[in-house]
Backbone as a ProteinNet text record, in pm:
[ID]
protein_1_A
[PRIMARY]
XXXXXXXXXXXXXXXXXXXXXXXXXXXXXXXXXXXXXXXXXXXXXXXXXXXXXXXXXXXXXXXXXXXXXXXXXXXXXXXXXXXXXXXXXXXXXXXXXXXXXXXXXXXXXXXXXXXXXXXXXXXXXXXXXXXXXXXXXXXXXXXXXXXXXXXXXXXXXXXXXXXXXXXXXXXXXXXXXXXXXXXXXXXXXXXXXXXXXXXXXXXXXXXXXXXXXXXXXXXXXXXXXXXXXXXXXXXXXXXXXXXXXXXXXXXXXXXXXXXXXXXXXXXXXXXXXXXXXXXXXXXXXXXXXXXXXXXXXXXXXXXXX
[TERTIARY]
7891.4	7902.7	7922.4	7832.4	7890.8	8054.6	8094.7	8221.1	8161	8283.9	8262.9	8325	8405.7	8477.4	8455.2	8321.9	8345.9	8308.7	8294.9	8232.2	8212.1	8127.9	8060.8	8034.8	8031.7	8023.2	7888.8	7803.1	7661.2	7642.6	7666.5	7591.1	7645.6	7709.7	7772.3	7688.7	7732.2	7650.8	7530.5	7544.4	7428.7	7385.3	7508.7	7491.7	7408.6	7365.6	7302.2	7139.5	7105.8	6968	6927.8	6998.3	6918.8	6916.4	6964.2	6922	6810.7	6797	6618.5	6491.6	6535.4	6391.6	6428.4	6480.5	6524.1	6411.3	6488.5	6356.3	6233.1	6192.5	6018.4	6014.3	6108.2	5986.1	6026.1	6060.1	6099	5911.4	5894.6	5794.9	5638.1	5658.2	5516.3	5541.5	5615.8	5596.4	5569.7	5532.8	5469.5	5370.5	5216.2	5117.1	5046.8	4909.6	4821.2	4775.9	4801.6	4747.4	4903.7	4996	5119.7	5169.1	5111.7	5182	5312.7	5383.7	5467.5	5531.7	5585.3	5668.8	5851.3	5897.1	6065	6066.9	6074.7	6134.8	6314.3	6350.9	6445.4	6523.6	6429	6462.9	6513.6	6469.8	6434	6606.5	6627.7	6791.5	6889.1	6847.9	6965.5	6954.1	6908.2	6881.8	6946	6902.1	6932	7080.7	7139.8	7309.8	7345.2	7338.2	7379.6	7393	7333	7399.9	7183.1	7264.8	7168	7054.9	7098.2	7079.8	6983.5	7025.3	6910.8	6843.5	6789.7	6700.3	6583	6674.1	6540.9	6485.3	6545	6489.7	6421.9	6387.9	6323.9	6242.3	6197.4	6091	5987.6	6088.7	5951.3	5938.2	5970.6	5896.5	5761.5	5793.6	5674.5	5596.3	5569.3	5545.8	5412	5499	5426	5401.3	5368.4	5380.3	5248.6	5077.9	4953.3	4945	5017	5011	4861.3	4817.5	4687	4671	4520.3	4516.9	4610.4	4618.8	4702.8	4843.2	4874.4	5107.3	5031.1	5008.8	5037	5156.7	5239.1	5353.8	5498.6	5384	5516.7	5436.4	5296.6	5215.5	5318.7	5349	5363.1	5528.4	5579.6	5739.6	5725.4	5628.1	5602.6	5553.1	5455.6	5366.7	5471.2	5568.6	5587.8	5720	5834	5845.5	5799.4	5701.3	5606.8	5539.9	5494.9	5421.4	5557.3	5653.5	5780	5825.1	5802.3	5875.4	5727.2	5606	5487.4	5567.7	5541.8	5587.8	5684.7	5744.7	5913.4	5859.8	5830	5790.7	5700.6	5585.3	5520.2	5594.9	5702.5	5793.7	5810.4	5906.4	5950.5	5840.1	5838.3	5682.8	5648.5	5629.7	5570.8	5656.1	5803.8	5957.8	5960.8	5967.8	5973	5871.7	5743	5601.6	5626.4	5752.7	5788	5877	5946.6	6017.3	6178.4	6208.9	6336.4	6425.7	6503.5	6555.2	6746.9	6768.3	6874.9	6839.7	6867.9	6795.2	6942.4	6935.9	7094.7	6983	7043.7	6973.5	7070.1	7036.5	7187.1	7145	7345.7	7312.2	7212.2	7219.4	7159.5	7083.6	7181	7186.7	7135.6	7065.1	7017.1	6858.4	6846.2	6717.1	6769.9	6661	6660.6	6611.6	6570.2	6495.8	6541.3	6661.8	6772.3	6672.4	6658.2	6647.4	6432.8	6395.9	6222.5	6173.3	6177.4	6102.6	6082.6	6002.9	5990.2	6005.6	6136.1	6199.7	6180.1	6199.7	6180.1	6361.3	6338.1	6475.1	6517	6647.9	6746.7	6735.5	6677.3	6743.8	6844.7	6941.5	7055	7001.7	7076.3	7043.1	7186.2	7222.5	7329.8	7379.1	7388.4	7354.2	7482.1	7505.6	7592.5	7551.5	7671.1	7651	7848.8	7876.8	7964.5	8046.3	8107.4	8228.5	8131.8	8162.5	8165.5	8025.5	7934.9	7793.9	7733.8	7833.7	7784.4	7782.8	7961.6	8026.8	7880.3	7884.9	7750.1	7673.9	7579.6	7456.2	7553.5	7601.9	7686	7701.4	7727	7792.3	7652.1	7543.7	7456.8	7394.9	7366.5	7301	7378.3	7457.3	7555	7440.5	7387.4	7347.9	7194.8	7176.2	7027.1	7045.9	6962.1	7043.7	6913.1	6971	6919.1	6831.9	6726.4	6616.3	6662.5	6764.1	6808.1	6915.5	6999	7169.8	7197.9	7279.5	7330.7	7431	7508	7578.9	7636.7	7698.5	7718.6	7919.6	7903.4	7933.3	7987.6	8048.3	8143.9	8171.2	8121.3	8203	8073	8181.3	8102.8	8027.9	7903.8	7841.5	7883.7	7996.4	8052.2	8249.8	8186	8355.8	8302.1	8394.5	8366.4	8287.8	8124.8	8093.8	8004.6	8024.1	7983.8	8075	8232.3	8319.5	8260	8263.8	8278.2	8144.4	8043.1	7899.5	7946	8022.2	8084.5	8133.7	8266.5	8319.5	8270.9	8151.8	8083.1	7978.2	7946.8	7870.4	7804.9	7747.5	7646.4	7636.4	7532.7	7463.8	7453.9	7532.4	7466.3	7336.9	7340.9	7229.6	7082.8	7121.1	6988	6934.3	6806.8	6717.3	6745	6693.5	6764.9	6634.3	6609.5	6490.7	6670	6672.3	6709.4	6638.7	6718.4	6590.2	6734.1	6629.6	6714.1	6600.4	6643	6591.6	6642.8	6577	6578	6797.9	6798.5	6884.1	6930.4	6846.3	6894.3	6946.8	6832.6	6920.8	7026	7127.8	7204.7	7315.4	7302.6	7403.4	7335.2	7476.1	7461.4	7391.9	7325.4	7256.2	7324.5	7507.7	7559.3	7572.8	7586.6	7670.4	7503.1	7355.3	7205.9	7200.8	7259.7	7250	7343.8	7484.4	7574.9	7526.7	7460.1	7418.8	7333.6	7257.4	7140	7127.1	7266	7352.2	7431.5	7450.7	7547.5	7448.8	7326.1	7244.4	7159.6	7139.9	7084	7232.6	7338.8	7415.9	7395.4	7357.3	7360.3	7285.3	7184	7003.3	6964.2	6989.4	6905.3	6760.7	6676	6545.5	6478.3	6345.7	6355.8	6378.2	6414.7	6487.7	6414.5	6453	6297.7	6413.6	6318.6	6421.3	6279.6	6282.4	6196.5	6342.3	6240.7	6324.7	6223.6	6279.1	6226.1	6299	6237.6	6302.1	6175.4	6196.3	6151.7	6186.2	6098.7	6137.7	6079.7	6199.7	6226.7	6233.6	6191	6224.1	6101.8	6121.4	6028.3	5907.3	5794	5679.9	5734.8	5722.4	5742.4	5663.4	5549.7	5448	5406.6	5398.8	5428.6	5422.6	5333.8	5346.4	5502.5	5497.9	5671.1	5772.1	5722.9	5876.1	5865.2	5703	5697.8	5794.2	5741.1	5829.9	5970.1	6044	6203.8	6245.9	6084.7	6195.1	6170.2	6087.6	6040.9	6129.1	6177	6340.4	6450.3	6462.3	6587.3	6614.8	6476.4	6469.1	6466.7	6476.3	6428	6559.6	6650.5	6800.9	6933.6	6893.3	6931	6904.7	6785.2	6740.7	6860.9	6876.3	6930.3	7072.3	7188.7	7289.9	7247.2	7202.5	7250.3	7292.9	7399.1	7375.5	7353.1	7315.1	7256	7165.1	7257.1	7131.3	7079.1	6950.8	6951.5	6967.5	6909.6	6907.2	7065.3	7156.1	7271.6	7351.7	7281.5	7323.8	7266.3	7154.3	7144.6	7110.8	7145.1	7188.2	7056.8	7076.5	6929	6847.6	6750.1	6646	6638.9	6658.3	6673.5	6829.6	6825.7	6938.8	6937.4	6853.3	6884.5	6757.3	6786.1	6686.3	6542.6	6463.4	6303.3	6397.7	6360.6	6388	6306.1	6196.9	6057.6	6079.9	6130	6167.6	6295	6393.9	6535.3	6482.2	6412.9	6419.3	6347.5	6237.5	6147.6	6221.4	6311.2	6372.3	6483.8	6465.2	6579.8	6549	6395	6337.5	6319.2	6233.6	6212.9	6035	5962.9	5825.3	5825.9	5760.7	5761.8	5603	5621.2	5480.7	5469.3	5419.4	5458.7	5370.8	5409.9	5303.4	5261.5	5164.6	5081.9	5030.1	5198.9	5169.8	5008.8	5028.7	4891.2	4776.6	4745.7	4692.5	4617.4	4825.4	4890.4	4842.4	4883.4	4881.6	4697.9	4651	4434	4412.9	4418.9	4402.8	4476.6	4516.4	4590.9	4531.7	4422.7	4334.6	4398.2	4478.3	4555.6	4526.3	4428.2	4398.5	4498.3	4502	4609.5	4536.1	4592.5	4478.8	4602.4	4477.9	4531	4718.5	4729.8	4855.5	4931.5	4952.1	4992.4	5067.1	4939.4	4917.6	4981.5	4981.5	5108.5	5205.5	5314.9	5410.3	5384.5	5335.1	5366	5363.1	5265.8	5266.2	5409.7	5447.9	5650.5	5731.9	5654.6	5751.8	5714.8	5822.9	5846.9	5864.3	5757.3	5745.6	5762.5	5854.1	5801	5870.4	5848.2	5902.8	5924.1	6019.4	6064.6	6137.8	6059.3	6119.6	6150.7	6242.2	6382.2	6313.7	6259.5	6202.6	6312.1	6283.2	6363.6	6444.1	6381.6	6422.4	6599.6	6710.4	6851.2	6858.7	6955.5	6985	7011.5
783.4	619	633.9	536	477.7	416.1	441.2	337.3	333.6	192.4	143.2	250.2	346.9	413.3	558.7	542.3	747.8	824.6	910.4	998.1	1103.5	1251.8	1360	1493.7	1550.2	1727.1	1687.3	1809.9	1843.5	1859.7	1940.3	1953.9	1867.2	1742	1612	1532.1	1461	1283.8	1255.4	1123	1138.1	1303.4	1352.5	1492.2	1509.1	1560.1	1681.1	1559.1	1509	1457.4	1456.7	1523.9	1579.1	1717.9	1790.7	1959.7	1914.8	1833.8	1844.4	1757.5	1640.3	1660.4	1781.8	1912.8	1982.3	2045.6	2084.4	2165.9	2118.9	1956.5	1943.4	1935.6	1969.7	2026.3	2167.5	2243.5	2345.5	2429.5	2405.1	2378.3	2265.9	2211.9	2156.6	2283.9	2304.9	2469.9	2559.7	2538.1	2719.6	2652.2	2537.4	2535	2547.9	2594.5	2680	2498	2394.2	2285.2	2178.3	2274.2	2142.6	2071.5	1972.1	1840.7	1859.4	1873	1956.7	2063.8	2150.2	2320.3	2224.1	2245.6	2297.4	2438.7	2477.5	2643.2	2663.1	2527.3	2585.1	2507.2	2441.6	2394.7	2498.1	2570.3	2654.8	2773.6	2726.5	2842.2	2779.5	2589.9	2465.3	2535.1	2502.8	2522.2	2662.8	2714.2	2848.9	2852.2	2781.7	2836.5	2738	2658.4	2527.6	2599.6	2730.7	2782.6	2837.3	2921.2	2945.1	2868.8	2845.5	2679.4	2611.8	2551.5	2512	2577.5	2706.3	2793.5	2742.5	2815.7	2770.4	2646	2536.3	2372.4	2406.8	2478.7	2552.3	2580.7	2702.2	2774.3	2695.2	2617.3	2548.2	2460.8	2398.4	2260.8	2330.5	2503.9	2536	2601.2	2617.3	2613.3	2510.1	2445	2255	2188.1	2276	2211.9	2221.1	2246.7	2214.2	2064.9	1967.4	1903.3	1851.7	1969.8	1950.2	1862.7	1866.6	1784.6	1808	1867.3	1936.3	1946.6	1828.9	1831.3	1707.7	1598.7	1455.4	1364.9	1427.8	1378.6	1402.6	1567.5	1623.6	1510.4	1555.4	1520	1334.2	1223.3	1112.4	1076.9	1156.5	1207.7	1242.1	1335.6	1463.3	1399	1330.1	1219	1142.6	1093	992.2	1040.1	1166.5	1253.8	1297.9	1339.4	1424.4	1268.3	1123.4	1055	1007.8	1006.9	907.1	1053.4	1155.5	1253.5	1311.7	1270	1283	1136.1	1016.8	890.3	903.1	916.8	927.1	1056.4	1139.1	1270.6	1208.1	1116.7	1079.5	896.7	895.9	731.8	801.4	965.8	993.2	1016.3	1053.8	1146.4	1014.5	891.4	748.5	717	732.9	654.2	742	859.2	998.5	922	984.5	906.2	762.8	687.9	534	529.5	691.9	685	682.9	690.4	646.8	750.3	842.3	980.8	935.6	867.8	777.8	862.9	879	860.6	896.6	791.1	761.6	812.2	929.2	944.3	887.7	824.1	721.9	787.7	882.3	972.5	1050.5	1113.7	1253.8	1391.7	1393.2	1471	1615.3	1671.8	1792.1	1848.5	1669	1685.1	1773	1789.4	1939.6	1839.2	1763.8	1696.8	1727	1752.3	1809.5	1906.7	2030.5	2193.5	2143	2098.9	2133.7	2039.3	1919.4	1903	1910.1	1857.1	1900.2	1740.7	1706.1	1681.8	1662.3	1545.6	1576.2	1598.6	1674.1	1663.7	1543.8	1554.7	1443.4	1372.2	1368.2	1337.7	1384.3	1271.6	1248.2	1178.6	1354.6	1322.3	1283.4	1137.7	1136.5	1154.8	1231.2	1222.5	1136.8	1078	1050.5	1078.7	1151.7	1137	1148.3	1201.8	1197.7	1328.2	1411.7	1482.2	1625.2	1605.2	1728.9	1757	1683.1	1729.5	1748.1	1747.7	1787.8	1909.1	1947.8	2046.8	2152.1	2099.6	2250	2243.8	2153.2	2198.1	2282	2241.6	2264.7	2430	2456	2628.9	2644.2	2628.1	2705	2720.5	2638.8	2618.6	2688.6	2702.7	2794.5	2882.4	2937.3	3008.2	2978.8	2868.5	2770.9	2683.5	2696.1	2605.6	2454.3	2343.4	2214.5	2187.7	2146.6	2111.3	2017.2	1957.9	1809	1828.9	1703.8	1766.1	1673.1	1783.5	1702.6	1672.8	1542.9	1522.2	1473.8	1571.1	1524.2	1415.3	1286.5	1216.7	1193.5	1259.8	1269.8	1153	1002.1	897	857.5	743.4	710.2	587.4	561.5	389.7	288.2	339.7	193.5	150.9	228.7	283.9	215.5	213.8	191.3	229.8	332.3	357.8	371.8	200.7	189.5	196.4	259.6	280.6	392.3	508.2	600.2	681.4	637.1	658.6	602.9	526.9	511.4	592.2	656	732.2	887.1	879.2	1031.4	1014.1	927.2	919.3	814.8	700.4	592.3	491.7	552.3	388.8	304.9	203	71.7	-28.1	29.5	-106.1	21.2	127.7	199.8	247.5	204.6	247	276.6	268.9	372.7	405.3	466.3	503.5	523.9	403.6	462.1	500.1	546.9	589	603.7	522.2	514.2	587.7	691.7	806.7	812.6	667	790	730.9	558	563	482.7	383.9	187.3	180.2	241.5	204.6	260.1	323.6	393.2	306.1	246.8	89.6	-20.6	-69.8	-197.6	-354	-492.5	-505.7	-594.5	-666.1	-654	-591.6	-442.1	-367.6	-298.7	-311	-282.5	-435.1	-502.9	-615.4	-651.2	-579.1	-516.5	-415	-338.1	-192.6	-279.7	-336.9	-393	-459.5	-556	-685.8	-518.2	-448	-396.8	-301.9	-208.9	-192.8	-301.8	-413.2	-488.9	-485.8	-507.6	-579.6	-415.8	-311.8	-204.7	-197.4	-235.4	-250	-281	-271.8	-300.6	-325.1	-382.5	-417	-347.7	-316	-136.8	-126.9	-106.7	19.5	-20.7	57.8	77	109.6	56.7	186.1	202.9	339.9	288.7	314.1	273.6	292.3	305.2	321.3	338	273.2	167.3	211.9	208	180.1	178.1	45.4	-63.8	-174.2	-221.2	-254.6	-245.7	-163.1	-176.6	3	36.3	215.6	276.8	249.8	273.1	297.1	323.4	284.3	289.5	383.4	423.4	472.1	593.8	618	775.9	896.5	877.2	984.9	989.4	855	873.1	942.5	909	980.3	1062	1170.9	1271.5	1381.2	1325.3	1328.2	1338.6	1232.7	1228.4	1336.5	1413.2	1507.4	1597.9	1624.7	1754.2	1772.1	1685.9	1643	1718.5	1702.9	1718.7	1849.4	1865.1	2047.3	2071.6	2132.7	2145.4	2148.2	2082.4	2101.2	2175.5	2077	2185.1	2313.1	2396.3	2520.1	2613	2473.9	2528.9	2525.4	2464.2	2434.3	2321	2231.4	2159.6	1940.5	1893.1	1792.9	1710.8	1613.5	1500.7	1365.7	1284.4	1170	1099.5	1072.5	1005.4	894.3	818	684.7	595.7	651.3	614.9	614.8	714.1	680.3	571.5	483.1	399	258.2	170.7	54.9	-39.2	-137.6	-208	-262.9	-266.7	-337	-511.4	-545.5	-682.2	-714.4	-896.3	-924.1	-937.1	-807.7	-706.8	-813	-838.2	-867.3	-747.6	-794.9	-684.6	-667.2	-577.7	-508.9	-588	-565.4	-636.3	-824.4	-810.9	-957.1	-1036.1	-881.4	-938.6	-888.2	-800.2	-828.5	-875.2	-918.3	-1049.3	-1113.8	-1171.2	-1315.7	-1304.7	-1219.8	-1172.6	-1127.7	-1160.5	-1132.9	-1032.6	-884	-798.1	-803.3	-731	-672.6	-597.4	-633.6	-542	-444.3	-370.2	-281.4	-193.9	-235.3	-179.2	-81.7	53.1	203.2	148	252	198.1	366.4	423.6	597.6	640.1	557.1	602.8	627.1	518.2	586.1	696.8	639.6	810	912.8	919.9	1066.9	1142.7	995.3	1011.2	1070.3	963.7	1042	1140.5	1221.8	1363.3	1442.7	1417.2	1483.4	1547	1378	1433.3	1325.5	1249.6	1158.1	1203	1062.7	1057.5	1027.7	1070.5	1044.9	948.9	814.7	718.4	682.6	802.5	812.1	797.4	812.4	869.5	757.5	626.1	576.8	454.5	456.2	259.7	345.6	396.6	496.9	474.4	513.8	491.2	382.6	292.9	201.8	48.6	145.7	42.5	129	128.8	201	100.6	71.7	7.2	111.8	135.4	239.6	109	104.7	32.8	115.8	3	36.3	-109.6	-156.3	-252.2	-236.3	-308.5	-283.7	-417.8	-418.3	-522	-585.2	-715.1	-722.2	-740.7	-882.4	-881.6	-1002	-1082.3	-1175	-1171.3	-1262.9	-1261.7	-1166.6	-1088.8	-1024	-1157
1653.9	1692.2	1859.8	1919.8	2078.2	2092.2	2221.6	2255.9	2371.7	2406.9	2549.5	2600.2	2565.5	2693	2623.1	2557.4	2532.2	2651.6	2634.7	2738.1	2685.7	2761.6	2666.6	2787.7	2740.8	2815.7	2727.4	2802.8	2825.7	2715.1	2615.1	2535.5	2370	2440.6	2318.4	2366.7	2231.4	2223.8	2348.6	2465.1	2533.5	2642.7	2639.4	2707	2712.5	2545.1	2521.8	2493.2	2448.3	2529.1	2677.2	2764.4	2874.3	2883.6	2772	2711.4	2673	2556.4	2498.6	2649.9	2660.7	2828.5	2950.2	2911.7	3008.4	2988.7	2807.6	2717.5	2753.3	2710	2762.6	2899.4	3001.8	3156.3	3137.2	3074.2	3117.5	2980.8	2862.7	2790	2876.3	2918.7	3013.3	3168.6	3211.8	3336.2	3308.9	3179.7	3132.8	3078.2	3102.4	3105.9	3208.1	3191.6	3313.2	3354.9	3302.8	3404.7	3386.5	3434	3429.8	3491.3	3501.9	3589.6	3701.2	3652.4	3735.9	3679	3775.4	3765.6	3759.7	3699.3	3733.6	3705.1	3814.2	3785.2	3699.4	3682.5	3668.6	3534.8	3432.6	3356	3241.3	3232.3	3137.5	3091.6	3316.3	3293.1	3244.5	3253.4	3288	3105.6	2973.8	2854.8	2821.3	2884.2	2811.8	2831.2	2888.5	2981.9	2845.9	2818.4	2688.9	2568.8	2596.1	2413.4	2398.5	2258.4	2195.9	2084.9	2001.5	1982.7	2064.8	2146.5	2277.7	2286.8	2318.7	2309.4	2232.1	2122.2	2012.4	1986.8	1997.6	2088.7	2182.5	2299.1	2426.7	2362.7	2274.8	2237.5	2209.6	2076.9	1986	2082.8	2165.9	2231	2309.2	2392.2	2462	2380.7	2235.7	2112.8	2119.8	2076.6	2083.9	2240.4	2308.2	2461.4	2455.2	2383.3	2399.3	2359.2	2216.1	2264.8	2145.6	2109.5	1997	1879.3	1863.9	1762	1621.9	1594.3	1471.1	1515.8	1668.9	1676.2	1759.9	1692.9	1702.7	1726.1	1596	1632.6	1677.9	1772.5	1915.2	1997.1	2038.4	2174.8	2186	2107.5	2148.8	2205.4	2110.8	2264.8	2349	2356.9	2487.9	2613.9	2546.6	2669.3	2691.5	2652.3	2714.4	2853.1	2787.3	2883.9	3029.9	2957.2	3070.2	3190.2	3132	3211.2	3309	3222.1	3344.9	3482.3	3422.2	3511.7	3633.8	3599.7	3691.8	3736.3	3683.4	3712.9	3873.6	3844.2	3921.7	3981.9	3965.6	4080.6	4243.5	4155.5	4264.4	4354.3	4256.4	4304.2	4455.4	4452.4	4494.6	4661	4564.6	4739.5	4860.1	4737.7	4796.5	4869.3	4838	4919.4	5045.1	5018.9	5122	5261.6	5221.4	5324.5	5367.3	5278.4	5366	5440.4	5428.6	5561.8	5537.5	5372.9	5295.6	5352.2	5351.9	5317.3	5268.8	5190.4	5082.4	4987.1	4875.7	4708.2	4618.9	4515.3	4385.3	4297.6	4244.1	4063.4	4014.4	3942.2	3828.7	3687	3656.9	3551.6	3524.4	3591.1	3663.8	3605.7	3471.8	3468.1	3431.5	3374.1	3459.4	3502.4	3569	3744.6	3813.5	3860.5	3937.1	4028.5	4017	4182	4327	4345.7	4452.2	4488.6	4371.2	4438.3	4406.4	4351	4367	4406.3	4481	4517.3	4640	4713.5	4900.8	4979.6	5001.2	5055	5191.5	5263.1	5462.2	5446.5	5601.6	5671.9	5639.8	5627.5	5661.6	5522.6	5459.2	5293.2	5246.3	5175.4	5101.5	4964.8	4877.1	4727.6	4650.1	4620.5	4553.2	4413.9	4328.5	4218	4111.9	4013.2	3998.3	3846.3	3711.9	3585.3	3597.7	3444.6	3401.5	3412.9	3492.8	3531.2	3513.9	3349.6	3313.5	3332.6	3273.7	3260.8	3391.6	3579	3714.4	3751.1	3662.9	3657.2	3568.3	3503.8	3426.9	3536.9	3609.6	3638.8	3785	3806.7	3951.6	3909.8	3841.1	3769.3	3757.6	3676.1	3625.6	3734.4	3874.1	3986.6	4078.4	4058	4212.4	4293.2	4248.2	4351	4420.4	4356	4396.4	4540.1	4648.8	4790.6	4766.4	4759.2	4675.2	4838.5	4799.8	4940.9	5012.5	4984.4	5032.8	5098	5140.2	5133	4978.9	4911	4746.9	4768	4675.7	4709.4	4516	4467.9	4324.7	4310.3	4178	4223.7	4066.4	4041.7	3848.2	3863.5	3774.3	3763.6	3708.1	3585.1	3444.5	3517.7	3566.2	3530	3467.1	3378.9	3356.2	3392.4	3523.4	3589.1	3763	3827	3985	4051.6	4036.5	4085	4193.2	4255.3	4362.9	4518.5	4444.9	4606.2	4620.1	4469.1	4500.1	4564.1	4538.8	4646.9	4744	4794.7	4912.4	4975.2	4925.5	4951.8	4951.2	4874.5	4895.6	5030.9	5146.3	5240.1	5219	5127.8	5131.7	5222.3	5226.1	5378.4	5331.3	5300.5	5271.5	5343.5	5482.4	5555.3	5545.2	5529.1	5490.7	5379.7	5430.5	5280.5	5165.3	4983	4954.3	4791.7	4783.3	4687.5	4503.1	4449	4353.3	4247.1	4071.7	3991.6	3878	3767.1	3636	3538.4	3510.5	3450.1	3325.9	3172.1	3011.7	3039	3133.1	3146.9	3016.8	3032.8	2987.8	2893.8	2778.8	2624.9	2575.6	2708.6	2631.9	2730.5	2776.1	2771.5	2743.5	2651	2617.8	2756.1	2676.4	2760.9	2877.2	2858.4	3004.4	3072.7	3021.1	3152	3224.1	3159.6	3276.9	3382.8	3325.8	3377.4	3512.9	3499	3585.5	3684.9	3615	3695	3819.8	3764.4	3805	3959.5	3908.3	3967.6	4111	4088.6	4148.2	4274.2	4220.2	4286	4366.6	4331.7	4440.9	4547.1	4545.3	4629.3	4748.3	4656.1	4794.5	4788.1	4823.7	4840.8	4994.5	5080	5187.9	5224.6	5323	5304.3	5308.2	5196.1	5191.3	5115	5007.7	4948.1	4830.5	4674.2	4584.9	4471.1	4371.2	4198.9	4146.3	4052.4	3942.2	3838.7	3720.9	3584.8	3447.8	3364.3	3212.7	3153.1	3032.9	2888.2	2799.1	2686.1	2536.7	2488.2	2432	2430.8	2285.8	2209.7	2060	1974.8	1868.3	1746.1	1800.9	1718.4	1704	1625.6	1572.5	1481	1388.9	1277.2	1185.3	1059.7	1135.4	1110.3	1033.7	924	884.9	1036.7	1110.7	1233.4	1254.6	1290.7	1335.1	1260.4	1129.4	1022.6	1046.4	1059.2	1061.5	1200.2	1279	1402.6	1391	1326.7	1297.5	1178.1	1096.8	1042.6	1065.8	1180.4	1220.8	1318.2	1449.7	1528.7	1427.5	1331.8	1236.5	1166.7	1133	1094.8	1202	1344.6	1435	1529.2	1452.5	1536.1	1450	1259	1208	1271.7	1157	1256.5	1380.3	1415.1	1567.9	1565.4	1450.4	1471.7	1507.1	1583.1	1648.5	1554.6	1599.4	1499.4	1600.8	1596.4	1734.6	1633	1642.7	1589.7	1714	1766	1866	1895.6	1727.5	1708	1736.3	1706.2	1694.5	1815.7	1930.1	2103	2130.4	2088.8	2198.8	2193.5	2265.4	2230.6	2198	2146.8	2083.2	2193.8	2192.3	2288.5	2299.4	2196.9	2128.1	2208.1	2298.4	2250	2465.7	2578.5	2640.8	2774.7	2897.8	2992.4	2962.3	3007.2	3011.2	3227.7	3252.3	3365.4	3502.1	3410.8	3515.5	3520.6	3477.2	3530.3	3579.3	3569.3	3574.9	3783.5	3782.8	3952.3	3983.9	3929.7	4027.9	4002.3	3915.6	3907.7	4074.4	4076.3	4229.4	4305.6	4338.1	4478.3	4515.9	4378	4426.5	4387.5	4469.2	4443.7	4301.9	4196	4064.4	4069.7	4036.5	4018	3882.2	3753.2	3648.3	3632.6	3552.6	3579.4	3432.2	3426.9	3279	3205.4	3115.6	3081.5	3033	2898.3	2920.5	3053.3	3080.6	3193.4	3354.7	3383.6	3438.1	3329.7	3251.5	3190.7	3135.3	3171.9	3168.3	3297.9	3394.8	3559.7	3603.9	3528.8	3505	3449.6	3360.4	3316.5	3118.8	3085.1	2948.5	2863.2	2824.1	2730.2	2599.2	2572.4	2471.8	2316.8	2199.2	2085.2	1993.8	1941	1944.6	1837.2	1772	1704.7	1834.4	1969.4	2021.7	2154.9	2151.9	2214.3	2210.1	2083	2030	2077.7	2062.8	2156.7	2250.9	2374.6	2430.8	2521	2466.1	2526.9	2456.5	2390.6	2371.9	2510.9	2649	2730.9	2824.4	2888.7	3083.9	3186.8	3214.5	3372.3	3447.5	3557.7	3687.3	3815.6	3881.2	4059.9	4095.6	4192.4	4197.4	4334.3	4429.6	4617.5	4666.6	4760.8	4826	4867.9	4956.1	5128.3	5190.3	5252.4	5380.4	5307.1	5194	5215.1	5157.5	5129.3	5060.4	4960.3	4993.1	4818.9	4679.7
[MASK]
+++++++++++++++++++++++++++++++++++++++++++++++++++++++++++++++++++++++++++++++++++++++++++++++++++++++++++++++++++++++++++++++++++++++++++++++++++++++++++++++++++++++++++++++++++++++++++++++++++++++++++++++++++++++++++++++++++++++++++++++++++++++++++++++++++++++++++++++++++++++++++++++++++++++++++++++++

């Protein structure tokens, strides 16, 4: 169970979820019609141990999301949709002249390595020290595409000071990312995080994020998905209960409402339409789960914070 001061290595607790997401990116990268390519994902997963390599092979085997695997595609489709959405978000931020990026709870995110970022871009990655140490070690021989600055600090601590200490410029517009993060924070910690981001954001800054609303559907398809996940983890010798790691949606502020109330312009994304626009129509069983998720971008104008 979670506690207010818990911490983790890459193969433990919340850290382990980053390996599962990296396995999905590796599986998508192997597809001939891949919507993105992450050449470092498989390497990171394999470095986490043979159990996780087993999970990745299962992801690759199921990567087609075919009609006989609808319970797999409902989960994978959301992870793929959000990856595409955030990749496009960074492309738009770069085109708008933003050269300062902050990735919160960066996990095994490899965008500082795999995206084409303009010269002069600085990418700050914030996460638990052990998580960043793992990624730094595995990718030690790879040159980032930008000035990457890894900051090992818990987001429940004074991370703004750590950001400043590593050269963050609060007068420059920033592209923030909170991918797969918010449900791992209590509601009050989420709002505190938003307040810190707003206080550090110069005019023209923007943030992209995602969060799942409410509880997962308790349909036969979703129960089958949970059972399949349990079997895969057991086969791999991995103990992980995702539901125990998440804080509830109930009682927290909808991020769209928070940023709108604080004067930011909010644009919502639609994962179903996003995937369809990229040639990935989803079966009806997957659409209900996709529609449970929020994808959004908020941009700060010139008004007071």
